[in-house]
N, C-alpha and C positions, 0 to 999 in steps of 0.2 A: 153365247155360242162357244162350243168346245173348240180348242185349237187342235188342228190335226197333229199327229205325232211327227217328230223329226226323223225317227227311225222306226220301221215296222217290219217285223217278221211274221209271215202268214203261213203256218204249217210247213216250215222249212225242214228239209232233211238233206244230209250230205253223206254220200257213200263214196269211199275210196276203193279203188281196185288194187289188190296186192297179190303177191305170188301165192298166198294161201287162200285167195278168194276175196269177195267183197267185204269191206269193213265199214259198218255204219257208225259214223262219228256223231251225227246229230239226227234226231228222230222227231219229226212233227213239232217243231219249235214255233210257238207263237208268242210274240213279245212286242209291246209298244213302249217307246221311250219319248218323253216330252222334251222340247227344246229347253236347254239350260240345266237339265238333270245331270247328276253325277251318279252313274250306275257302276256298281262293282259286280263282276262275274267271278264266282268262286265254286269250286268243286274238285273232286279227286283228279289226279293226273289222267289224261286221256279222255276227259269227259266232253271235250269239244269247246272249251272256253275260248281258246285262241282261234279255232275255226270259226266260231260265231263272229269274232271281231274281224277276221280276215274276209268274211263274206261282206261285211259292211264296207271294207276298204277295197273291194273288187280284186283282192288277191286270191280269192277262191270263188267258184260259182256253185250255187245250190244244185243238188241233184233233182229236187222237186220243191214246190212251194215258191214263194216270192219274197224278195227283200226290197224295200223301198227306202230311199234316203232322201229326205226333203222332197218327197213325192216323185222322185226320179229313180232310175236304175242305179245301182252302185257304180256302174261304168260311167254314166253321165255325171254322177256326183264327183267321181275321181277327175274327170276331164274339167269339171267346173271348180276343182280345187276346194271342195267343201270341207275337207278334213286334213288334219296333220296326224302323223303317226310317230310314236315313241316306242322303241323296242327295249328289251332287257339290256342289250348292249348298246352303248351310245351311238355307234356307227358314225363316228366323225372321220372326216378325211384328214389324214395325218399331215399332208403337204399343204393344207390350208390353215391359216390362223383361226383361232376361236371365232373372231369376228366374221371372217370370211366364210366359215362354216355356217354361221347363223344367217348370213346374207344369201346363201346359196339358193333357197327357193325364190327369193325376190329377184335374184340374178336370172334365173330360168324364166321368170315371168316378164323379164325385160324392164324392170323398174330402174330409174336413173341411179347412178352410183351414189350421189349425195343422199338420196332418199333411203337407199339400202343401208348405208353406213349409219345414218341417224336412227333408223328403226332397230338395227342390230345392237347398237350401243345402248339404246333405251332399254331393250330387253335384257341385255347383259347386266346392266345396273340393277334391274328389277330382280334378277336371280342371284345377285351378289357377286357378279363376275365383272364388274365395271373396270377393274384394274387388270383384267386378263385378256382383253381383246386382241392384243398382239402376240399372246402366247400361242404355243402349239399344243394339240391335244395331249401329247405324251408328257407335257409339263404339268398337267392337272391331275388331281386325285380322281378316283372313280366317281365320287359324288359330284365333283365339280364338272366332270365330263357329262354326267347325266343332266345337270342343270343346263349346260350348253345345248344338249340335244333337245330339251324341253323348250328352250328359247327359240331354237331353229324351227321346231314344230309350230310355234305360235307366231312366227315372224310375219306370215301373210294373213293373220287374223282369221283362222278357219272357224267355222261354226261348230265343228265336231272335232274332238281330240280322242284318238284311239291310242290306248296305252297298254302294252302287253308285258306285264310284270316288270315295269321300269325300275323298281327298287329292289328286285329280288337278289341281286348280287352284292348289295351294300350291307355293311355291318348294322346292328340294330339301332345304335345311336344316330348314325347318319341317316338311316332309313326313316326314323321318326322325324328328324329335322326336315327331310325332303318332303314328307307327307304334309307337314305344316306349311312349308313353302309353296307346295303345289296348291293347297287350298287357298292360300293368300293370292296367288296368281289368278286362280279361277274366279274367286269372288270379286277381284278388282277389275276384271275384264268387263267391258260394256259393249254388247251384251255378253253374258256368260256363255262360254262354249258348252256344248253337251259333251260329257266325258264318259267313255266306256273304258273301264279299268279292270284288267285281268289280274287276279292275284291268287296265291295259295294261302295267304295270311288272313285268318278271321279277324284279328284286331285291326289290321290295316283296312280291310273292307268296311268294318263298322265305323272306324274313325273318319273315313273319307266320304262315304256314300250317302245319297238320299235314299237309295234302295239297294239291297243286296240280292242279286239273283243267284239262287242256289241251284247248281246243276247236278243231275244224277250221274252215276258212273255210265260209261259207254254202253249203249248209245245215249249220247247226251240229250237230256230233256230239261225243261224248266221244272224243277221239282217244287220250288217254293220261292216266293218273293217276300223278303222281309223289309218292311219300311223302317227306316232309321230316323227316329224322331228326336235325336239329340239336338240341342240348340246350336246355332252357328253365331259367331265364329267358334270353331273348335280349337282348343288350346291344350297345352300339356295336361292341365287339370281335368280335361274331358276324359282322358284315359283312366283316371282314378275315381270316376263317379260311379255310383251304384247303377245308374241307367246304362252306362257303357258296359259294365260287366254283365248286366242282365241281357243286353242285346248280343254280346259275344256268345253267351250261353245259348240263346235262342238260335243263332246261326249254326253253332256247333251241333246242337240237337237236330237241326234240319239236315245237316250233312250226314250225321249218323243214321238218320232214318232212311237215307238213300241206299245204305249198304244192303238192306234186305228187299229192295224194290227194283232189282235189275230186270230189264226187259230182254227176253231172248229174241233175236232176229236172225 
């Protein structure tokens, strides 16, 4: 028996109203995502990648069509705390220590102090920040702050992790290290969370994902879905393999194909 998708878009469109008239960000998007999948969304700027993710997180509502998250509305999934969110900026509270930042979701949920502390320190050790629990965000590098933000998003063990260009502001070496660390966290979780990862980087999408969803220019549509059949675990040498370069080329060509296939609305 087939397992129902954990996230499903059915003919979803999103139209924004602006001073110059309506702007169609997404047009007739249908997409099914299985539990435990790592999905990368990629496409040109303004194609609706982040909008797609925000619809899952109940930060936006569709203009037409339906979005289901674990068989529920996105609003109910939000109320049930089914997902964690990591943005490009870490968005840590400067007046709270790193540990207390990670504890925050558990504090809101009313978990006992000892449980919060134990869970936060366990995650900080997992992301290599075990010695920085009592530090404040301004005392950490950008990469370390983003690790803390990921630890916070994972603190309450969400079944879905939404990530909107979380490594976009990092230098290339730190970015590659963070990609490897993210995959290590994801693969070690039981059960694995479903990850929706927005990126502009083709190599990043190919290195991380099970499937790369290629979006067309605005209005955003699912132009093509590229399965990534690289073996896991993925390591530094993965990026130097012929299969990796072949898939990077395939995704790049899919993106180029979208340039001549704009839809006028």
